C-alpha positions as CSV (number, residue, x, y, z in Angstrom):
1,M,76.6,97.4,114.4
2,T,78.1,95.1,111.8
3,I,77.1,97.4,108.9
4,L,78.5,100.4,110.7
5,L,81.9,98.6,111.4
6,V,82.3,97.4,107.8
7,G,81.2,100.7,106.4
8,L,83.6,102.7,108.5
9,S,86.4,100.3,107.7
10,V,85.8,100.7,103.9
11,V,85.7,104.5,104.3
12,I,88.8,104.6,106.4
13,H,90.7,102.4,104.0
14,Y,89.6,104.3,100.9
15,E,90.6,107.6,102.5
16,A,93.9,106.2,103.6
17,L,94.8,104.8,100.2
18,Y,93.6,107.9,98.5
19,T,95.8,110.1,100.7
20,I,98.8,107.8,100.3
21,A,98.4,107.8,96.5
22,K,98.1,111.6,96.5
23,L,101.2,112.0,98.7
24,M,103.2,109.4,96.7
25,G,102.5,111.5,93.5
26,Q,103.6,114.8,95.1
27,V,106.5,113.9,97.3
28,K,109.9,113.8,95.6
29,M,112.0,110.9,97.0
30,R,113.4,107.7,95.8
31,P,110.9,105.1,94.7
32,R,112.1,102.6,97.3
33,R,111.3,105.1,100.1
34,L,107.9,106.0,98.6
35,V,107.0,102.3,98.5
36,A,108.0,101.9,102.2
37,F,106.0,105.0,103.0
38,G,103.0,103.5,101.2
39,V,103.3,100.2,103.0
40,I,103.6,101.8,106.4
41,G,100.6,104.1,105.7
42,A,98.5,101.1,104.6
43,L,99.5,99.1,107.7
44,M,98.4,102.1,109.9
45,A,95.0,102.1,108.2
46,H,94.7,98.3,108.9
47,V,95.6,98.9,112.5
48,V,92.9,101.6,112.8
49,E,90.3,99.3,111.2
50,I,91.3,96.4,113.5
51,W,90.9,98.6,116.6
52,L,87.6,99.9,115.3
53,F,86.3,96.3,115.3
54,A,87.8,95.7,118.7
55,M,85.9,98.7,120.1
56,G,82.8,97.3,118.4
57,Y,83.3,93.9,120.1
58,Y,83.8,95.6,123.4
59,V,80.6,97.6,123.2
60,L,78.6,94.6,122.0
61,I,80.0,92.4,124.8
62,Q,79.3,95.1,127.5
63,S,75.7,95.5,126.2
64,G,75.1,91.8,127.2
65,Q,72.7,91.3,124.3
66,A,75.0,90.3,121.5
67,G,76.7,87.1,122.8
68,T,80.2,86.9,124.2
69,L,83.7,85.7,123.5
70,G,84.6,82.5,125.4
71,G,87.8,80.6,126.1
72,E,90.9,82.4,127.2
73,F,89.2,85.8,127.2
74,A,89.5,88.5,130.0
75,H,86.6,90.7,128.8
76,D,88.7,93.9,128.4
77,I,89.6,96.1,125.5
78,Q,93.1,94.6,125.0
79,E,91.6,91.1,124.6
80,C,89.1,92.5,122.2
81,G,92.0,94.0,120.3
82,Y,93.8,90.7,120.2
83,Y,90.7,88.9,119.0
84,S,90.2,91.5,116.3
85,Y,93.8,91.2,115.1
86,V,93.4,87.4,114.9
87,T,90.1,87.7,113.1
88,Y,90.9,90.5,110.7
89,T,94.0,88.7,109.5
90,T,92.1,85.4,109.4
91,L,94.9,83.9,111.5
92,G,92.3,82.2,113.7
93,F,94.2,80.7,116.6
94,G,90.9,79.4,118.2
95,D,91.8,80.3,121.8
96,I,88.9,82.7,121.8
97,T,85.5,81.7,120.4
98,P,82.4,83.9,119.7
99,S,78.9,82.9,120.7
100,G,75.6,84.4,119.8
101,P,75.3,87.3,117.3
102,L,79.1,88.0,117.7
103,R,79.7,85.1,115.4
104,F,78.2,87.1,112.5
105,V,80.3,90.2,113.4
106,T,83.4,87.9,113.5
107,G,82.7,86.4,110.1
108,M,82.1,89.8,108.6
109,E,85.4,91.1,110.1
110,A,87.3,88.2,108.6
111,L,85.7,88.9,105.2
112,T,86.4,92.7,105.6
113,G,90.0,92.1,106.6
114,L,90.5,89.8,103.6
115,V,89.1,92.4,101.2
116,M,91.0,95.3,102.8
117,I,94.3,93.4,102.7
118,T,93.7,92.4,99.1
119,W,92.8,96.0,98.2
120,T,96.1,97.1,99.8
121,A,98.1,94.5,97.9
122,S,96.5,95.6,94.6
123,F,97.1,99.3,95.4
124,M,100.7,98.7,96.3
125,Y,101.3,96.7,93.1
126,L,99.9,99.5,91.0
127,Q,102.0,102.1,92.9
128,M,105.2,100.0,92.5
129,E,104.5,99.5,88.8
130,R,104.1,103.2,88.3
131,L,107.1,104.2,90.3
132,W,109.5,101.5,89.0
133,K,108.5,101.8,85.3
134,N,110.5,105.0,85.1
135,H,113.4,104.0,87.4
136,L,114.4,100.5,86.2
């Protein structure tokens, strides 16, 4: 499950950034608006990836064989979403804690989130450099 979640996240992120770059190169609008479009598009990709992991947690918890999330956790999809947001962004409040094999999934989500966020930052830097080079 961990490999599937990480793999799908990478594919989603790649496709999102590829599509954003393609559109940013074709759409004629002010650089400021194009950058905003890129940021919003990348944020939407992150949200999809976070909810992908949330669904993975939910399925694993419901299976009863992969551990559980303890603490202030209601065992529903919304709580899995909250936990995934906190994990993906490496915010780590600590109010929900994993046990069993979910600890590994949690660690891989944090690492994946860090890589995807860094990838987005690099992508946006390159886009801004390209757009602003001709307009400053």
